[in-house]
C-alpha positions as CSV (number, residue, x, y, z in Angstrom):
1,X,121.9,43.6,-14.0
2,X,122.6,46.1,-11.3
3,X,121.3,48.8,-13.6
4,X,117.9,47.2,-13.7
5,X,117.7,46.8,-9.9
6,X,118.6,50.4,-9.5
7,X,116.0,51.4,-12.1
8,X,113.4,49.4,-10.1
9,X,114.5,51.2,-6.9
10,X,114.1,54.6,-8.6
11,X,110.6,53.7,-10.0
12,X,109.6,52.6,-6.5
13,X,110.8,55.9,-5.0
14,X,109.0,57.8,-7.8
15,X,105.7,55.9,-7.1
16,X,106.0,56.9,-3.4
17,X,106.6,60.5,-4.2
18,X,103.7,60.7,-6.7
19,X,101.4,58.9,-4.2
20,X,102.4,61.3,-1.5
21,X,101.8,64.4,-3.6
22,X,98.3,63.2,-4.7
23,X,97.0,62.2,-1.3
24,X,94.4,65.1,-1.3
25,X,92.6,63.8,-4.4
26,X,89.5,62.0,-3.0
27,X,88.2,60.4,-6.2
28,X,91.4,58.6,-7.1
29,X,92.2,57.1,-3.7
30,X,92.6,53.6,-5.2
31,X,95.3,54.9,-7.5
32,X,97.2,56.5,-4.6
33,X,97.0,53.4,-2.5
34,X,98.3,51.3,-5.5
35,X,101.2,53.7,-6.0
36,X,102.2,53.4,-2.4
37,X,102.0,49.6,-2.5
38,X,103.9,49.3,-5.8
39,X,106.4,51.8,-4.6
40,X,107.2,50.0,-1.4
41,X,107.2,46.7,-3.2
42,X,109.6,47.9,-5.9
43,X,112.0,49.4,-3.3
44,X,112.0,46.1,-1.2
45,X,112.6,43.9,-4.3
46,X,115.4,46.1,-5.6
47,X,117.2,46.3,-2.3
48,X,116.9,42.6,-1.9
49,X,118.3,42.1,-5.4
50,X,121.3,44.3,-4.5
51,X,122.3,41.8,-1.7
52,X,125.1,39.3,-2.4
53,X,123.7,35.9,-3.1
54,X,120.3,37.0,-4.2
55,X,120.8,35.6,-7.7
56,X,121.4,32.1,-6.3
57,X,118.3,32.4,-4.1
58,X,116.2,33.5,-7.1
59,X,117.6,30.7,-9.3
60,X,116.8,28.2,-6.6
61,X,113.4,29.6,-6.1
62,X,112.6,29.3,-9.8
63,X,114.5,26.0,-10.2
64,X,116.7,27.5,-12.9
65,X,119.9,25.5,-12.0
66,X,118.8,21.9,-12.4
67,X,122.1,20.0,-12.5
């Protein structure tokens, strides 16, 4: 599962880079803003998922472990 978290981190960084490079395009400002938002969101989620105990937090949040 760590591979997928790392992949999300890289996609987030890629979104930030693409958003930063296209900041001078005036007609696609909405796309640039969305790239920044999704990039930051992906980075935060992936870094959270790398923390120890995050799987238990997510399973409790989604009620996956009903014993």
